[in-house]
C-alpha positions in Angstrom: 51.3 56.0 6.9 48.4 57.6 6.6 45.9 57.4 9.9 44.0 54.2 10.3 40.3 54.5 10.7 40.8 52.8 13.4 42.2 55.1 15.2 40.6 58.5 13.2 37.8 57.6 15.2 38.5 57.4 19.0 38.9 61.4 18.5 36.6 63.3 19.2 33.9 63.3 17.7 33.6 66.7 17.9 36.8 67.0 15.3 36.6 68.4 11.7 38.0 69.5 8.1 36.7 72.4 6.7 38.3 71.8 2.7 38.8 75.1 1.0 38.9 75.7 -2.9 40.6 77.9 -5.2 40.6 80.9 -7.7 38.5 80.1 -10.4 36.7 76.8 -8.8 33.8 75.9 -6.7 34.8 73.0 -4.1 33.9 70.2 -7.4 37.6 70.5 -8.3 38.4 69.1 -4.1 36.0 66.5 -4.1 38.0 63.7 -4.8 40.3 65.1 -1.5 37.6 64.9 0.7 36.6 61.9 -0.3 40.3 59.9 1.0 39.7 62.8 4.0 36.6 62.2 4.6 37.7 57.7 4.1 39.7 58.0 7.6 37.0 59.2 9.6 36.6 62.7 9.4 34.0 64.9 9.0 34.7 66.9 5.4 33.1 70.3 4.8 33.0 71.8 1.5 33.3 76.6 1.5 32.6 77.6 -0.9 32.9 80.7 -2.4 32.9 83.8 -5.2 36.5 83.9 -6.6 36.4 86.8 -7.9 33.6 88.7 -6.7 33.5 88.6 -3.6 35.4 90.7 -1.6 37.0 89.7 1.0 35.7 91.1 3.8 32.5 89.4 2.6 34.4 85.7 1.8 35.4 85.9 5.3 32.8 86.7 7.2 30.9 83.5 4.9 33.8 81.8 7.1 33.3 82.5 10.5 29.5 81.7 10.8 29.6 78.7 8.2 32.3 76.8 10.4 30.3 78.7 13.4 27.2 76.2 12.2 29.2 73.2 12.5 29.3 73.9 16.2 32.8 72.0 16.3 35.4 72.1 18.8 38.9 71.6 16.8 38.2 73.1 12.8 41.5 71.6 10.7 41.6 73.5 7.5 42.6 72.0 3.8 42.8 75.5 1.1 44.2 74.5 -1.9 46.2 78.0 -3.7 44.3 80.4 -3.3 41.8 79.5 -0.1 46.0 79.3 2.3 45.0 83.3 1.0 42.1 82.9 2.8 41.9 81.2 6.2 44.6 83.6 6.6 42.1 86.5 6.3 39.6 84.5 9.1 42.6 84.1 11.2 43.1 87.4 11.5 40.1 88.4 12.0 39.2 85.6 14.1 42.4 83.7 15.6 40.8 81.9 19.1 37.8 80.8 17.0 38.0 77.0 17.0 41.7 75.2 17.6 43.0 72.7 15.1 45.8 72.7 12.3 45.9 73.7 8.1 47.4 72.6 5.5 47.6 74.7 2.6 48.8 73.5 -0.8 50.1 75.1 -3.2 49.0 78.5 -1.9 51.3 81.4 -3.2 51.8 82.8 0.8 54.3 85.3 -0.5 52.4 86.4 -3.4 51.8 85.4 -7.8 54.3 85.7 -10.0 51.6 84.9 -11.9 49.2 87.2 -10.6 51.8 89.8 -10.5 52.4 89.1 -14.3 49.3 90.0 -15.4 48.9 93.3 -12.8 51.7 94.9 -14.1 50.6 93.9 -18.6 46.8 95.5 -16.8 45.1 92.4 -17.2 44.6 90.8 -13.1 41.5 93.6 -11.9 39.8 92.4 -15.3 40.5 88.4 -15.1 41.2 88.0 -10.8 39.0 90.2 -10.1 38.8 91.1 -6.3 41.2 87.9 -5.5 43.9 90.6 -5.9 42.7 91.9 -2.3 43.3 88.6 -1.2 46.3 88.2 -1.3 47.6 87.3 -4.8 50.0 90.3 -5.4 51.4 89.9 -1.6 49.3 91.7 0.5 48.1 88.7 3.1 48.3 89.2 6.5 51.5 88.5 8.6 51.0 85.3 9.1 52.1 85.0 13.2 52.2 81.2 14.0 48.4 81.2 15.7 48.7 78.0 14.7 50.4 74.7 13.2 50.1 75.0 9.2 51.8 72.5 7.0 52.1 73.8 3.3 53.2 71.6 0.9 54.3 73.0 -3.0 54.6 70.9 -6.5 57.7 71.2 -8.0 55.9 69.9 -11.4 55.8 72.4 -13.9 52.6 72.1 -15.9 50.1 74.7 -16.7 49.2 78.2 -17.8 51.9 80.5 -15.2 54.5 78.1 -16.7 54.5 80.2 -19.4 55.5 83.7 -17.7 59.1 84.2 -16.9 57.6 86.6 -13.9 57.7 82.5 -12.9 60.5 81.0 -11.0 61.2 78.0 -11.2 60.5 75.3 -9.6 56.5 75.7 -9.6 53.5 73.7 -9.7 52.6 75.1 -13.2 50.7 78.5 -11.6 52.5 78.7 -8.7 56.1 78.3 -8.1 58.3 77.2 -4.4 59.3 80.0 -3.5 56.7 81.7 -3.1 54.3 78.9 -0.9 57.2 79.3 1.7 55.4 80.4 4.5 57.7 82.5 7.1 56.2 80.9 11.2 55.1 77.7 8.9 55.5 74.6 10.9 56.6 72.7 7.9 57.5 72.7 3.7 57.2 70.3 2.1 57.8 69.4 -2.5 56.2 67.1 -4.1 55.9 65.8 -8.1 53.1 67.0 -8.8 51.5 69.8 -10.5 48.9 72.4 -9.5 45.6 70.7 -9.9 48.0 67.6 -8.9 48.0 69.0 -5.6 43.8 68.5 -5.5 44.3 65.1 -7.5 47.8 62.4 -6.2 47.4 60.0 -3.7 50.3 61.2 -2.4 49.9 64.4 -1.5 46.6 62.8 0.4 48.6 60.6 2.5 50.8 63.6 3.4 47.4 66.3 4.3 46.4 63.5 6.7 49.7 62.8 9.0 50.1 66.4 8.8 46.9 66.3 10.4 47.1 64.3 13.1 50.6 64.6 14.1 51.9 69.0 12.8 54.0 67.2 10.2 54.9 66.0 7.1 55.8 62.7 6.4 59.1 63.2 4.5 60.0 65.6 6.2 
């Protein structure tokens, strides 16, 4: 069940949600999800970065400044795909800046089979650029359970990755469900949506809101 507006607005008014987009995007793709989060009373903010041309150190520093300027005691993160790896790097460098929960949507926490496919044919650097160093090849910082983190996966295999034999089934068309399983996370859930559908689905939005409030998914 989605948290009510009354429930959310009774919370500390310094509690915000930062959305972090994925590869090749700039945040516009998370507009509907952000709206659904805002509709129940959360103050939402979109963090945008250059996924292929900015190195991970620069992105982390930009995120640090972005979060500090919010001047909030509690900062939740809702991250699509590569965005989940970005926040892992951020918390590795700044583990105790704020408190809050994290939901990752289709994040390849264990590395991306699609990225490995491109890498095998020497196309990865040309197509994916600096994003490779953020953890798409499995080199993200170890997750030590610094915060409650829920990983949500799609299993409706529709997307470019479904063309590659390197991508295990089930998958969301870009990221396999196995790639989204993160050791020391708080919860994992898969729903019948595609990789893009993770930021469009109302069912996903409801589960995001449930996790932000309860620290677990309603269907677990």
